[in-house]
C-alpha positions in Angstrom: -29.4 -46.6 -14.5 -26.1 -45.1 -15.8 -24.6 -41.6 -15.6 -21.5 -39.9 -17.1 -18.8 -38.4 -14.9 -17.2 -35.6 -16.8 -13.9 -34.1 -15.4 -13.5 -30.6 -16.8 -10.6 -28.6 -17.9 -9.5 -30.7 -20.9 -8.8 -29.4 -24.3 -9.9 -31.6 -27.2 -7.3 -32.4 -29.9 -7.6 -34.9 -32.6 -10.1 -36.4 -35.1 -13.7 -37.2 -34.3 -15.5 -39.4 -36.9 -19.2 -38.7 -37.5 -21.6 -41.7 -37.5 -24.5 -42.3 -39.9 -27.6 -40.1 -39.5 -30.1 -41.4 -37.1 -32.9 -39.4 -38.5 -32.3 -40.8 -41.9 -31.9 -44.4 -40.8 -35.3 -44.5 -39.1 -37.6 -43.8 -42.0 -35.3 -45.6 -44.5 -35.5 -48.8 -42.3 -39.3 -48.4 -42.3 -39.4 -48.1 -46.1 -37.1 -51.0 -46.6 -39.1 -53.2 -44.2 -42.6 -52.4 -45.4 -42.6 -51.0 -48.9 -39.9 -53.1 -50.6 -40.1 -56.6 -52.1 -36.7 -58.0 -51.6 -33.7 -57.6 -49.2 -32.3 -54.2 -48.5 -28.8 -53.5 -47.1 -28.1 -50.3 -45.3 -24.5 -49.2 -44.6 -23.2 -46.5 -42.2 -25.9 -47.3 -39.7 -25.1 -46.1 -36.1 -25.4 -48.4 -33.2 -28.0 -46.4 -31.2 -30.9 -47.1 -28.9 -33.4 -45.5 -31.3 -32.2 -47.8 -34.1 -32.6 -50.8 -31.9 -36.0 -49.7 -30.7 -37.3 -49.2 -34.2 -35.9 -52.6 -35.1 -38.1 -54.1 -32.4 -41.1 -52.3 -33.8 -40.4 -53.6 -37.3 -39.7 -57.1 -36.0 -43.1 -56.9 -34.3 -44.5 -56.3 -37.8 -42.8 -59.5 -38.9 -39.6 -58.0 -40.4 -36.3 -59.9 -40.2 -33.5 -57.5 -39.2 -29.8 -58.2 -38.7 -27.3 -55.6 -37.6 -23.5 -56.1 -37.9 -20.5 -53.8 -38.2 -22.6 -50.7 -39.0 -24.6 -52.6 -41.6 -28.3 -53.3 -41.3 -29.8 -56.2 -43.3 -33.5 -56.1 -43.8 -35.3 -59.1 -45.2 -38.6 -58.7 -47.1 -41.8 -59.2 -45.0 -43.8 -62.2 -46.4 -46.7 -61.9 -43.9 -46.8 -58.3 -42.9 -48.8 -57.4 -39.8 -50.8 -54.3 -39.9 -50.8 -53.4 -36.2 -48.1 -51.6 -34.3 -49.2 -52.0 -30.6 -48.5 -49.6 -27.8 -45.9 -51.8 -26.1 -43.7 -51.4 -29.2 -44.5 -47.8 -30.3 -44.6 -46.1 -26.9 -40.8 -45.7 -26.7 -40.2 -43.4 -29.6 -41.9 -40.9 -31.8 -40.4 -42.2 -35.0 -42.6 -45.3 -34.8 -45.3 -43.2 -36.4 -43.4 -43.6 -39.7 -44.9 -47.1 -40.1 -48.4 -45.6 -40.5 -48.2 -44.4 -44.1 -46.3 -47.3 -45.5 -48.6 -49.9 -43.9 -51.7 -48.2 -45.5 -49.9 -48.0 -48.8 -48.8 -51.7 -48.8 -51.7 -53.4 -47.0 -54.6 -51.0 -47.3 -54.9 -50.7 -43.5 -53.0 -49.9 -40.4 -53.5 -49.8 -36.7 -50.8 -47.8 -35.0 -50.6 -46.7 -31.3 -50.0 -43.1 -30.7 -46.2 -42.8 -30.3 -44.2 -41.8 -27.3 -40.6 -41.2 -26.4 -40.4 -37.4 -26.5 -40.0 -35.0 -23.6 -39.7 -31.6 -25.3 -43.3 -30.5 -25.5 -46.2 -31.4 -27.6 -45.5 -32.5 -31.2 -48.8 -33.2 -32.8 -49.2 -35.7 -35.7 -52.2 -34.0 -37.3 -50.2 -33.3 -40.5 -49.4 -37.0 -40.8 -53.2 -37.8 -40.5 -54.2 -35.0 -42.8 -51.8 -36.0 -45.5 -53.0 -39.6 -45.5 -56.6 -38.4 -45.6 -55.8 -36.3 -48.6 -54.4 -39.4 -50.3 -57.8 -41.0 -49.8 -57.4 -42.9 -46.5 -60.1 -43.1 -43.9 -58.5 -42.3 -40.6 -60.0 -42.6 -37.1 -58.5 -42.2 -33.7 -59.9 -44.4 -30.9 -58.6 -45.5 -27.5 -55.0 -44.3 -28.2 -54.8 -45.9 -31.6 -54.8 -44.5 -35.2 -56.9 -46.6 -37.5 -56.3 -46.0 -41.2 -57.6 -47.8 -44.3 -57.8 -47.3 -48.1 -58.4 -49.8 -50.9 -55.6 -47.9 -52.7 -54.2 -44.5 -52.0 -54.7 -41.9 -54.7 -52.3 -39.1 -55.6 -53.3 -35.5 -55.0 -51.8 -32.1 -54.3 -51.3 -31.0 -50.6 -49.6 -28.5 -48.4 -47.7 -29.8 -45.4 -47.0 -26.5 -43.7 -47.7 -26.5 -40.0 -47.8 -24.0 -37.1 -44.0 -23.9 -37.0 -43.2 -24.6 -40.6 -42.9 -27.7 -42.8 -43.2 -31.0 -40.9 -40.2 -33.3 -41.3 -42.1 -36.4 -40.0 -45.2 -35.8 -42.1 -43.2 -35.2 -45.2 -41.4 -38.5 -44.7 -44.6 -40.4 -43.9 -46.7 -39.0 -46.8 -43.8 -39.3 -49.3 -43.4 -43.0 -48.4 -47.1 -43.7 -48.7 -47.4 -41.8 -52.0 -44.7 -44.0 -53.7 -47.3 -46.8 -54.1 -50.4 -44.5 -54.6 -52.3 -44.4 -57.8 -51.4 -41.3 -59.9 -49.2 -38.3 -58.9 -48.8 -36.7 -55.5 -47.4 -33.1 -55.1 -46.3 -32.1 -51.7 -45.9 -28.4 -51.3 -44.0 -26.9 -48.3 -42.2 -30.2 -47.9 -39.4 -30.4 -45.4 -35.9 -30.0 -46.9 -33.7 -31.5 -44.2 -30.8 -33.6 -45.5 -32.2 -36.8 -44.1 -35.5 -36.2 -46.0 -33.4 -36.0 -49.2 -31.6 -39.2 -48.2 -34.9 -41.0 -47.7 -36.0 -39.8 -51.1 -32.8 -41.0 -52.8 -33.3 -44.4 -51.1 -36.9 -44.7 -52.3 -35.7 -43.8 -55.8 -33.1 -46.6 -55.6 -36.1 -48.9 -54.7 -37.9 -47.9 -57.9 -39.9 -44.9 -56.7 -40.4 -42.0 -59.1 -39.7 -38.8 -57.1 -38.9 -35.3 -58.5 -37.8 -32.2 -56.7 -35.5 -33.8 -54.1 -34.0 -31.2 -51.8 -36.6 -28.6 -52.7 -39.9 -27.5 -51.0 -42.0 -29.2 -53.7 -41.9 -32.9 -54.1 -43.6 -34.7 -56.9 -44.2 -38.4 -56.5 -45.5 -40.5 -59.4 -46.9 -43.7 -57.9 -45.6 -47.1 -58.9 -47.0 -50.6 -58.4 -44.0 -52.1 -56.7 -40.8 -51.3 -55.0 -37.7 -53.5 -54.7 -35.1 -54.0 -52.1 -31.8 -52.2 -52.6 -28.4 -51.2 -51.1 -27.8 -47.8 -49.7 -25.2 -45.9 -47.6 -26.8 -43.5 -45.1 -25.5 -39.9 -45.0 -23.5 -38.7 -42.0 -25.3 -37.2 -39.0 -25.4 -33.4 -39.3 -26.5 -32.9 -35.7 -23.8 -35.2 -34.3 -21.3 -33.3 -36.4 -22.5 -29.9 -35.1 -22.4 -31.2 -31.5 -18.7 -32.2 -31.9 -17.8 -29.0 -33.5 -19.3 -27.2 -30.5 -17.4 -29.6 -28.2 -14.2 -28.6 -29.9 -15.0 -24.9 -29.7 -16.2 -24.8 -26.1 -13.0 -26.5 -24.9 -10.9 -24.2 -27.0 -9.5 -27.3 -28.7 -8.2 -28.2 -32.1 -10.4 -31.0 -33.5 -11.1 -32.4 -37.0 -14.7 -33.5 -37.4 -14.5 -36.2 -40.1 -17.3 -37.1 -42.5 -19.4 -33.9 -42.8 -19.9 -31.4 -45.6 -20.7 -27.7 -45.4 -23.9 -28.1 -47.4 -25.3 -30.3 -44.6 -24.9 -27.7 -41.9 -25.1 -24.2 -43.5 -26.8 -22.3 -40.7 -24.8 -24.1 -38.0 -21.6 -23.2 -39.7 -22.7 -19.6 -40.3 -23.6 -19.0 -36.6 -20.5 -20.7 -35.2 -18.2 -18.5 -37.4 -20.2 -15.5 -36.3 -19.4 -16.5 -32.7 -15.7 -16.6 -33.4 -15.2 -20.3 -34.2 -12.8 -20.9 -37.1 -13.9 -23.7 -39.5 -11.4 -24.9 -42.1 -13.2 -27.2 -44.5 -11.7 -29.8 -46.8 -13.2 -32.6 -48.9 -13.5 -35.0 -45.9 -14.5 -32.7 -43.0 -13.7 -29.6 -41.0 -11.0 -28.5 -38.6 -12.4 -26.6 -35.6 -10.4 -24.0 -33.6 -11.3 -21.1 -31.4 -8.3 -18.8 -31.1 -10.3 -15.7 -29.9 -13.0 -15.0 -27.3 -16.4 -16.4 -28.0 -18.6 -13.6 -29.3 -22.3 -13.1 -28.4 -24.7 -13.8 -31.2 -28.5 -14.0 -31.7 -29.9 -17.3 -33.0 -33.4 -18.1 -34.2 -34.3 -21.8 -34.9 -36.1 -22.6 -38.1 -36.7 -25.5 -40.5 -33.8 -26.4 -42.9 -31.9 -24.5 -44.2 -32.4 -22.4 -41.1 -30.7 -23.1 -37.8 -32.0 -26.5 -36.5 -33.8 -26.8 -33.2 -31.7 -29.9 -32.6 -28.6 -27.7 -32.2 -30.3 -25.1 -30.0 -29.1 -26.6 -26.7 -25.5 -27.1 -27.9 -25.0 -23.5 -29.1 -26.6 -22.3 -25.9 -23.9 -24.1 -24.0 -21.2 -22.4 -26.1 -22.8 -18.9 -25.7 -22.8 -19.4 -21.9 -19.0 -18.5 -22.2 -19.4 -15.7 -24.7 -18.1 -12.2 -23.9 -21.5 -10.5 -23.8 -25.3 -11.2 -24.1 -26.8 -13.5 -26.6 -30.5 -14.3 -27.4 -31.9 -17.5 -28.7 -35.5 -17.6 -30.1 -36.9 -21.1 -30.3 -39.5 -21.1 -33.1 -39.8 -24.8 -33.7 -40.4 -26.5 -30.3 -41.2 -23.6 -27.9 -40.9 -25.8 -24.8 -37.4 -26.9 -25.6 -35.5 -25.0 -22.9 -35.4 -27.5 -20.0 -31.6 -27.7 -20.3 -31.3 -24.0 -19.4 -32.0 -24.7 -15.7 -29.3 -27.4 -15.7 -26.7 -25.1 -17.3 -27.6 -22.5 -14.6 -26.7 -25.1 -12.0 -23.2 -25.0 -13.6 -22.9 -21.3 -13.2 -24.5 -20.1 -16.4 -26.7 -17.0 -16.5 -29.7 -17.8 -18.6 -33.1 -16.1 -18.3 -36.2 -17.5 -20.1 -39.2 -15.6 -21.4 -41.6 -17.9 -23.2 -39.9 -19.1 -26.4 -36.8 -16.8 -25.9 -33.7 -17.3 -23.9 -31.3 -14.5 -22.9 -27.7 -15.8 -22.2 -25.3 -13.5 -20.4 -21.8 -14.8 -20.8 -19.8 -15.8 -17.8 -16.1 -16.3 -17.3 -16.3 -19.9 -16.4 -18.7 -22.8 -15.7 -18.4 -25.1 -12.6 -19.0 -28.8 -12.5 -22.3 -29.9 -10.9 -24.7 -32.8 -10.8 -27.1 -32.3 -13.7 -29.9 -34.3 -15.5 -30.5 -34.8 -19.2 -34.1 -34.0 -20.1 -33.8 -35.1 -23.7 -31.2 -36.2 -26.3 -29.7 -32.8 -27.2 -30.0 -31.5 -23.6 -27.8 -34.4 -22.6 -25.2 -33.6 -25.2 -24.8 -30.0 -24.2 -24.4 -31.0 -20.5 -21.5 -33.2 -21.5 -19.9 -30.4 -23.6 -20.4 -27.9 -20.8 -18.9 -30.4 -18.3 -15.7 -30.7 -20.4 -15.3 -26.9 -20.4 -16.2 -26.5 -16.7 -13.9 -26.6 -13.7 -14.3 -29.6 -11.5 -16.5 -32.6 -12.1 -20.0 -32.9 -13.7 -22.2 -35.9 -13.2 -24.8 -36.2 -16.1 -27.8 -38.4 -15.2 -30.3 -40.0 -17.5 -27.7 -41.0 -20.0 -30.2 -43.1 -21.9 -31.4 -40.0 -23.5 -27.9 -39.4 -25.0 -27.6 -43.0 -26.1 -30.6 -42.5 -28.3 -28.7 -40.3 -30.7 -24.9 -40.4 -30.0 -22.9 -43.6 -30.8 -20.2 -44.2 -28.1 -20.1 -40.5 -27.1 -17.7 -41.0 -24.3 -15.3 -43.1 -26.4 -15.3 -40.6 -29.3 -14.6 -37.7 -26.9 -12.1 -39.6 -24.7 -10.1 -40.4 -27.9 -9.5 -36.7 -28.4 -8.6 -35.9 -24.8 -11.8 -35.8 -22.8 -12.0 -37.4 -19.3 -15.5 -39.1 -19.3 -16.4 -42.2 -17.4 -19.7 -44.1 -17.6 -20.8 -45.5 -14.2 -23.9 -47.1 -12.6 -25.8 -44.8 -10.3 
């Protein structure tokens, strides 16, 4: 098992390129592997553990996948398997994306309940409900989801959940509906940039989708989809993480490959906290010439402040000149990183789904443990701003969503070494 040794006190300076969006690649690769008839080529694909894991799932369904130089080649599946077993699916939640496309293409699916998430319960009831409303018969037995339908039939549905629109269910149902008979209308659909990217990819395959980027998607079913070529959008959460890394180290960095429309709430809150963001056509320059200001943050579905940036902004607010409050309204159990930041000298108090952060003058290096992907990222950022040395364990969480994180940060002045524990 590996860990990252972060030596603090460095000020980041230089350009950090943003990789392709993990959360867009995963459903797009599923759609290309299962729904399309013909080869698909995906560009700007990050070299991540999650991408490799999903590749193994798709190969288990008889897909042929090749990855080279940030390009993913996906051959059409001639003899598609309908079962995604536990040994393949258990490693990541995104494996559930195969459920809808398998039912749409084959008329049946047997998919193990997915795993790979350590930030509290994230039920898949909306995925199941959406497929049932399309006419599928769905049963859950012995840890597997069984779904079948001679052909899915379009209908109107609402995908609002307890904490707002479901990103995963929107992707799953939208993919399934492309081959359904008739028209499907999804109300309260998720609006995240990677959902729009998936919709654009499906349209390039021949799908008929209206309302992309809005909360109402209308999908007119077609009989067949073809393979296509597509460039994946840049990763908004990776970009936000590196913006925070520049700010927390009081650096001067240029985060390349992101647009303001991808991160509206992130930008707004960082500016409120005193971070200066100077945008141009290719990215954003990040500087923090003044004290970090305390702010209040509430997570919400896009275009609100994303839960996937909650940990990172908490790390920044640990060094603010006052008290900040973060309300986590999407994944209420997502505060495990707070205890690790407190080990570094932060002053964070938790009360159910709310965190109160009293700013401190400095953080101190300490041995800490990543509990999930974004928690690992904030510990690296905090380690760069801290005095002394921080050892971040469970690096495999970070590798799920950040391509070459230590190289990108070392290239702009960080001092991070990957070692075996």
